[in-house]
Each structure stands twice: as C-alpha cells, then as structure tokens.
N, CA, C and O atoms as CSV, one atom per row, in Angstrom:
chain,resi,resn,atom,element,x,y,z
A,1,HIS,N,N,-10.490,6.108,9.187
A,1,HIS,CA,C,-10.861,4.867,8.458
A,1,HIS,C,C,-9.804,4.120,8.239
A,1,HIS,O,O,-8.740,4.516,7.764
A,2,LYS,N,N,-10.109,2.851,8.632
A,2,LYS,CA,C,-8.758,1.977,8.187
A,2,LYS,C,C,-9.191,0.685,7.628
A,2,LYS,O,O,-10.246,0.220,8.062
A,3,ILE,N,N,-8.541,0.043,6.739
A,3,ILE,CA,C,-8.738,-1.215,6.072
A,3,ILE,C,C,-7.516,-1.996,6.108
A,3,ILE,O,O,-6.375,-1.576,5.915
A,4,ASP,N,N,-7.938,-3.363,6.418
A,4,ASP,CA,C,-7.002,-4.377,6.628
A,4,ASP,C,C,-7.258,-5.184,5.352
A,4,ASP,O,O,-8.359,-5.724,5.251
A,5,LEU,N,N,-6.440,-5.313,4.451
A,5,LEU,CA,C,-6.708,-5.925,2.998
A,5,LEU,C,C,-6.645,-7.567,3.212
A,5,LEU,O,O,-5.771,-7.903,4.011
A,6,PRO,N,N,-7.177,-8.308,2.818
A,6,PRO,CA,C,-7.246,-9.653,2.830
A,6,PRO,C,C,-5.901,-10.323,2.332
A,6,PRO,O,O,-5.231,-9.956,1.367
A,7,GLU,N,N,-5.659,-11.320,3.138
A,7,GLU,CA,C,-4.626,-12.097,2.687
A,7,GLU,C,C,-5.031,-12.900,1.503
A,7,GLU,O,O,-6.210,-13.195,1.307
A,8,LYS,N,N,-3.924,-13.307,0.602
A,8,LYS,CA,C,-3.806,-13.775,-1.031
A,8,LYS,C,C,-4.147,-12.700,-1.748
A,8,LYS,O,O,-4.204,-12.956,-2.950
A,9,LEU,N,N,-4.460,-11.308,-1.393
A,9,LEU,CA,C,-4.643,-10.088,-2.446
A,9,LEU,C,C,-3.200,-10.237,-2.833
A,9,LEU,O,O,-2.381,-10.367,-1.923
A,10,ALA,N,N,-2.739,-10.232,-4.261
A,10,ALA,CA,C,-1.706,-10.072,-4.717
A,10,ALA,C,C,-1.227,-8.733,-5.492
A,10,ALA,O,O,-0.048,-8.506,-5.764
A,11,ALA,N,N,-2.199,-7.966,-5.776
A,11,ALA,CA,C,-1.951,-6.813,-6.557
A,11,ALA,C,C,-2.900,-5.672,-6.264
A,11,ALA,O,O,-4.033,-5.879,-5.830
A,12,ILE,N,N,-2.378,-4.359,-6.527
A,12,ILE,CA,C,-3.252,-3.318,-6.410
A,12,ILE,C,C,-3.211,-2.637,-7.727
A,12,ILE,O,O,-2.104,-2.335,-8.171
A,13,GLY,N,N,-4.270,-2.360,-8.402
A,13,GLY,CA,C,-4.337,-1.973,-9.900
A,13,GLY,C,C,-3.949,-0.250,-9.864
A,13,GLY,O,O,-3.644,0.445,-8.895
A,14,PHE,N,N,-4.067,0.046,-11.037
A,14,PHE,CA,C,-3.997,1.609,-11.562
A,14,PHE,C,C,-4.865,2.249,-10.851
A,14,PHE,O,O,-6.022,1.902,-11.090
A,15,MET,N,N,-4.729,3.152,-9.970
A,15,MET,CA,C,-5.742,4.259,-9.187
A,15,MET,C,C,-6.786,3.460,-8.568
A,15,MET,O,O,-7.920,3.918,-8.707
A,16,THR,N,N,-6.685,2.472,-7.977
A,16,THR,CA,C,-7.691,1.665,-7.350
A,16,THR,C,C,-8.368,2.430,-6.129
A,16,THR,O,O,-9.557,2.435,-5.811
A,17,PHE,N,N,-7.400,3.007,-5.594
A,17,PHE,CA,C,-7.725,3.730,-4.215
A,17,PHE,C,C,-7.519,5.253,-4.470
A,17,PHE,O,O,-7.393,5.972,-3.478
A,18,SER,N,N,-7.476,5.780,-5.646
A,18,SER,CA,C,-7.653,7.057,-5.869
A,18,SER,C,C,-8.603,7.898,-5.416
A,18,SER,O,O,-9.748,7.716,-5.831
A,19,GLY,N,N,-8.345,8.989,-4.479
A,19,GLY,CA,C,-9.229,9.985,-3.934
A,19,GLY,C,C,-10.031,9.419,-2.501
A,19,GLY,O,O,-10.890,10.081,-1.919
A,20,CYS,N,N,-9.581,8.120,-2.089
A,20,CYS,CA,C,-10.393,7.371,-0.976
A,20,CYS,C,C,-10.219,8.241,0.212
A,20,CYS,O,O,-9.214,8.940,0.348
A,21,GLY,N,N,-11.019,8.213,0.923
A,21,GLY,CA,C,-11.046,8.927,2.314
A,21,GLY,C,C,-10.610,8.093,3.496
A,21,GLY,O,O,-10.848,8.466,4.645
A,22,LEU,N,N,-9.932,6.895,3.207
A,22,LEU,CA,C,-8.991,6.151,4.295
A,22,LEU,C,C,-7.858,6.737,4.831
A,22,LEU,O,O,-7.056,7.408,4.183
A,23,THR,N,N,-7.781,6.455,6.158
A,23,THR,CA,C,-6.698,6.928,6.769
A,23,THR,C,C,-5.446,6.007,7.110
A,23,THR,O,O,-4.317,6.391,7.417
A,24,GLU,N,N,-5.871,4.812,6.996
A,24,GLU,CA,C,-4.735,3.626,7.436
A,24,GLU,C,C,-5.059,2.479,6.561
A,24,GLU,O,O,-6.213,2.092,6.374
A,25,MET,N,N,-3.947,1.915,5.999
A,25,MET,CA,C,-3.980,0.764,5.232
A,25,MET,C,C,-3.133,-0.336,5.622
A,25,MET,O,O,-1.943,-0.074,5.797
A,26,ILE,N,N,-3.583,-1.674,5.812
A,26,ILE,CA,C,-2.672,-2.746,6.192
A,26,ILE,C,C,-2.444,-3.560,5.026
A,26,ILE,O,O,-3.425,-4.139,4.558
A,27,PHE,N,N,-1.190,-3.723,4.414
A,27,PHE,CA,C,-1.235,-4.769,3.318
A,27,PHE,C,C,-0.870,-6.107,3.970
A,27,PHE,O,O,-0.397,-6.209,5.102
A,28,PRO,N,N,-1.127,-7.078,3.175
A,28,PRO,CA,C,-0.781,-8.526,3.726
A,28,PRO,C,C,0.267,-8.927,3.030
A,28,PRO,O,O,0.639,-8.450,1.958
A,29,LYS,N,N,0.905,-10.074,3.809
A,29,LYS,CA,C,2.224,-10.369,3.502
A,29,LYS,C,C,2.231,-11.023,1.718
A,29,LYS,O,O,3.280,-11.297,1.135
A,30,SER,N,N,0.932,-11.161,1.132
A,30,SER,CA,C,0.803,-11.818,0.086
A,30,SER,C,C,0.930,-10.650,-1.134
A,30,SER,O,O,1.046,-11.015,-2.304
A,31,ILE,N,N,0.902,-9.367,-0.806
A,31,ILE,CA,C,0.996,-8.379,-1.958
A,31,ILE,C,C,2.151,-8.609,-2.517
A,31,ILE,O,O,3.113,-9.040,-1.882
A,32,ARG,N,N,2.171,-8.312,-3.917
A,32,ARG,CA,C,3.410,-8.523,-4.809
A,32,ARG,C,C,3.540,-7.279,-5.760
A,32,ARG,O,O,4.649,-6.904,-6.139
A,33,TYR,N,N,2.442,-6.683,-6.116
A,33,TYR,CA,C,2.620,-5.524,-7.032
A,33,TYR,C,C,1.494,-4.590,-6.739
A,33,TYR,O,O,0.345,-4.967,-6.508
A,34,ILE,N,N,2.001,-3.011,-6.769
A,34,ILE,CA,C,1.243,-1.997,-6.547
A,34,ILE,C,C,1.499,-1.160,-7.812
A,34,ILE,O,O,2.610,-0.747,-8.141
A,35,ASP,N,N,0.336,-0.951,-8.497
A,35,ASP,CA,C,0.494,0.026,-9.731
A,35,ASP,C,C,0.681,1.386,-9.734
A,35,ASP,O,O,0.567,1.958,-8.650
A,36,ASN,N,N,0.926,1.992,-10.655
A,36,ASN,CA,C,0.869,3.835,-10.636
A,36,ASN,C,C,-0.134,4.208,-10.100
A,36,ASN,O,O,-1.153,3.561,-10.340
A,37,LEU,N,N,-0.203,5.146,-9.365
A,37,LEU,CA,C,-1.109,6.129,-8.916
A,37,LEU,C,C,-2.233,5.363,-8.219
A,37,LEU,O,O,-3.372,5.827,-8.267
A,38,ALA,N,N,-1.937,3.999,-7.449
A,38,ALA,CA,C,-2.943,3.295,-6.631
A,38,ALA,C,C,-3.548,4.105,-5.457
A,38,ALA,O,O,-4.683,3.950,-5.005
A,39,PHE,N,N,-2.569,5.041,-5.012
A,39,PHE,CA,C,-3.331,5.761,-3.873
A,39,PHE,C,C,-3.402,7.511,-4.288
A,39,PHE,O,O,-3.424,8.349,-3.387
A,40,GLU,N,N,-3.430,7.864,-5.603
A,40,GLU,CA,C,-3.326,9.060,-5.768
A,40,GLU,C,C,-4.516,10.092,-4.994
A,40,GLU,O,O,-5.713,9.806,-4.987
A,41,ASN,N,N,-4.051,11.097,-4.477
A,41,ASN,CA,C,-4.918,11.970,-3.842
A,41,ASN,C,C,-5.569,11.288,-2.807
A,41,ASN,O,O,-6.747,11.568,-2.584
A,42,CYS,N,N,-4.985,10.422,-2.126
A,42,CYS,CA,C,-5.669,9.710,-1.276
A,42,CYS,C,C,-5.316,10.356,0.238
A,42,CYS,O,O,-4.209,10.853,0.443
A,43,SER,N,N,-6.167,10.314,1.095
A,43,SER,CA,C,-6.013,10.789,2.481
A,43,SER,C,C,-5.170,9.751,3.506
A,43,SER,O,O,-5.057,9.963,4.713
A,44,ILE,N,N,-4.666,8.724,2.884
A,44,ILE,CA,C,-4.111,7.720,3.659
A,44,ILE,C,C,-2.785,8.131,4.399
A,44,ILE,O,O,-1.884,8.328,3.584
A,45,PHE,N,N,-2.451,8.295,5.546
A,45,PHE,CA,C,-1.234,8.904,6.138
A,45,PHE,C,C,-0.629,7.755,6.829
A,45,PHE,O,O,0.418,8.026,7.416
A,46,LYS,N,N,-1.062,6.454,6.906
A,46,LYS,CA,C,-0.364,5.520,7.420
A,46,LYS,C,C,-0.442,4.190,6.338
A,46,LYS,O,O,-1.444,3.971,5.657
A,47,PHE,N,N,0.633,3.451,6.305
A,47,PHE,CA,C,0.490,2.349,5.429
A,47,PHE,C,C,1.446,1.273,6.319
A,47,PHE,O,O,2.598,1.474,6.704
A,48,VAL,N,N,0.704,0.203,6.505
A,48,VAL,CA,C,1.550,-0.951,7.273
A,48,VAL,C,C,1.424,-2.068,6.629
A,48,VAL,O,O,0.364,-2.342,6.067
A,49,TYR,N,N,2.640,-3.010,6.606
A,49,TYR,CA,C,2.700,-4.281,5.857
A,49,TYR,C,C,3.084,-5.311,6.815
A,49,TYR,O,O,4.018,-5.203,7.609
A,50,ARG,N,N,2.290,-6.340,6.694
A,50,ARG,CA,C,2.304,-7.498,7.680
A,50,ARG,C,C,3.656,-8.151,7.933
A,50,ARG,O,O,3.941,-8.839,8.914
A,51,GLY,N,N,4.450,-7.839,6.910
A,51,GLY,CA,C,5.982,-8.525,7.163
A,51,GLY,C,C,7.012,-7.640,7.591
A,51,GLY,O,O,6.822,-6.674,8.330
A,52,GLY,N,N,8.134,-7.997,7.102
A,52,GLY,CA,C,9.148,-7.304,7.470
A,52,GLY,C,C,9.750,-6.324,6.204
A,52,GLY,O,O,9.376,-6.439,5.037
A,53,GLN,N,N,10.652,-5.446,6.631
A,53,GLN,CA,C,11.095,-4.712,5.631
A,53,GLN,C,C,11.949,-5.344,4.593
A,53,GLN,O,O,11.879,-4.786,3.498
A,54,ASP,N,N,12.819,-6.478,4.676
A,54,ASP,CA,C,13.462,-7.211,3.668
A,54,ASP,C,C,12.391,-7.880,2.898
A,54,ASP,O,O,12.638,-8.032,1.702
A,55,ASP,N,N,11.106,-8.365,3.391
A,55,ASP,CA,C,10.359,-8.962,2.372
A,55,ASP,C,C,9.677,-8.002,1.626
A,55,ASP,O,O,9.361,-8.290,0.472
A,56,TRP,N,N,9.369,-6.802,2.133
A,56,TRP,CA,C,8.794,-5.913,1.163
A,56,TRP,C,C,9.620,-5.411,0.139
A,56,TRP,O,O,9.163,-5.113,-0.965
A,57,ILE,N,N,10.903,-5.292,0.461
A,57,ILE,CA,C,12.004,-4.783,-0.625
A,57,ILE,C,C,12.312,-5.804,-1.555
A,57,ILE,O,O,12.715,-5.456,-2.665
A,58,GLU,N,N,12.177,-7.130,-1.261
A,58,GLU,CA,C,12.415,-8.335,-1.911
A,58,GLU,C,C,11.358,-8.707,-2.860
A,58,GLU,O,O,11.671,-8.830,-4.044
A,59,LYS,N,N,9.965,-8.930,-2.433
A,59,LYS,CA,C,8.852,-9.338,-2.890
A,59,LYS,C,C,7.859,-8.447,-3.721
A,59,LYS,O,O,7.137,-8.901,-4.609
A,60,VAL,N,N,7.902,-7.043,-3.310
A,60,VAL,CA,C,6.917,-6.291,-3.720
A,60,VAL,C,C,7.455,-5.339,-4.981
A,60,VAL,O,O,8.514,-4.712,-5.021
A,61,ASP,N,N,6.658,-5.398,-5.759
A,61,ASP,CA,C,7.049,-4.694,-7.091
A,61,ASP,C,C,6.206,-3.316,-7.169
A,61,ASP,O,O,5.069,-3.243,-7.634
A,62,LEU,N,N,6.929,-2.258,-6.651
A,62,LEU,CA,C,6.081,-1.026,-6.472
A,62,LEU,C,C,6.638,0.134,-7.625
A,62,LEU,O,O,7.767,0.606,-7.756
A,63,GLU,N,N,5.538,0.358,-8.301
A,63,GLU,CA,C,5.640,1.550,-9.528
A,63,GLU,C,C,5.846,2.753,-8.590
A,63,GLU,O,O,5.211,3.078,-7.587
A,64,ASP,N,N,7.177,3.472,-9.341
A,64,ASP,CA,C,7.498,4.808,-8.852
A,64,ASP,C,C,6.301,5.616,-8.236
A,64,ASP,O,O,6.444,6.085,-7.107
A,65,ASP,N,N,5.130,5.800,-8.922
A,65,ASP,CA,C,4.209,6.829,-8.675
A,65,ASP,C,C,2.917,6.082,-7.751
A,65,ASP,O,O,1.757,6.490,-7.700
A,66,ALA,N,N,3.371,5.125,-7.193
A,66,ALA,CA,C,2.327,4.121,-6.466
A,66,ALA,C,C,1.608,5.111,-5.677
A,66,ALA,O,O,0.395,5.306,-5.752
A,67,PHE,N,N,2.514,5.793,-4.830
A,67,PHE,CA,C,1.860,6.365,-3.664
A,67,PHE,C,C,1.835,8.053,-3.894
A,67,PHE,O,O,1.837,8.914,-3.014
A,68,ALA,N,N,1.817,8.190,-5.002
A,68,ALA,CA,C,1.773,9.804,-5.429
A,68,ALA,C,C,0.689,10.491,-4.872
A,68,ALA,O,O,-0.493,10.184,-5.024
A,69,GLN,N,N,1.221,11.632,-4.083
A,69,GLN,CA,C,0.239,12.369,-3.718
A,69,GLN,C,C,-0.686,12.039,-2.442
A,69,GLN,O,O,-1.591,12.763,-2.028
A,70,SER,N,N,-0.240,10.674,-1.841
A,70,SER,CA,C,-0.830,10.686,-0.584
A,70,SER,C,C,-0.189,10.957,0.506
A,70,SER,O,O,1.035,11.094,0.532
A,71,GLY,N,N,-0.922,11.061,1.492
A,71,GLY,CA,C,-0.327,11.645,2.858
A,71,GLY,C,C,0.879,10.975,3.550
A,71,GLY,O,O,1.570,11.452,4.450
A,72,ALA,N,N,0.997,9.724,2.923
A,72,ALA,CA,C,2.122,8.815,3.807
A,72,ALA,C,C,3.621,9.205,3.459
A,72,ALA,O,O,3.935,9.704,2.378
A,73,TRP,N,N,4.477,8.938,4.441
A,73,TRP,CA,C,5.920,8.980,4.202
A,73,TRP,C,C,6.374,7.840,4.102
A,73,TRP,O,O,7.598,7.809,3.983
A,74,GLY,N,N,5.893,6.940,4.105
A,74,GLY,CA,C,6.417,5.494,3.955
A,74,GLY,C,C,5.822,4.303,4.284
A,74,GLY,O,O,4.623,4.335,4.006
A,75,VAL,N,N,6.185,3.251,4.772
A,75,VAL,CA,C,5.645,1.973,4.944
A,75,VAL,C,C,6.074,1.648,6.305
A,75,VAL,O,O,7.262,1.711,6.621
A,76,ASP,N,N,5.013,1.250,7.248
A,76,ASP,CA,C,5.650,0.519,8.536
A,76,ASP,C,C,5.649,-0.823,8.400
A,76,ASP,O,O,4.966,-1.323,7.505
A,77,PHE,N,N,6.391,-1.604,9.241
A,77,PHE,CA,C,6.523,-3.031,9.026
A,77,PHE,C,C,6.122,-3.723,10.467
A,77,PHE,O,O,6.600,-3.217,11.482
A,78,LEU,N,N,5.316,-4.788,10.573
A,78,LEU,CA,C,4.858,-5.435,11.567
A,78,LEU,C,C,5.958,-6.607,12.244
A,78,LEU,O,O,5.859,-7.017,13.401
A,79,GLU,N,N,6.829,-6.966,11.441
A,79,GLU,CA,C,7.835,-7.698,11.775
A,79,GLU,C,C,9.258,-7.219,11.788
A,79,GLU,O,O,10.163,-7.984,12.120
C-alpha cells in the first residue's frame, strides 16, 4: 500500500503514522517538519521525496527519532 501525500502538506506530527500498514510513502516538496516517532512501528520500507537531496537536507526539519522502528533505510529522491 502506497500513499502520495498532498502538496501543501508542511508537517507530519508526533506518531501520525505509528503502526500503519503502508509500504511506501511519497513526501511532497512542501514538507518542512517531521516530528518524533511519526512512523514508529510502521511497515513502510520506502520513503520518497519529490525534491532533491539538497532540498531535503536544507528545508526539512527532521526529529532524531522520526523514522524510529520503521523498516526504511533512508529516503529516495525524485530530482
């Protein structure tokens, strides 16, 4: 199961997708903040960002434990 988050989404809050059964998530270029444990115990194994790696590093404030206990090893970039 895949979800393509809508453009204009700026933040993902604390434990928003905790325990979800999704396998892939696509972040919009508008994302700016991902809170702690947003994906805790989630089955997602692939995260994709619609922008480039430099944009991700420069624009997205990512809490240390945002991807804690998810199956993903990182984020892929479309640009």
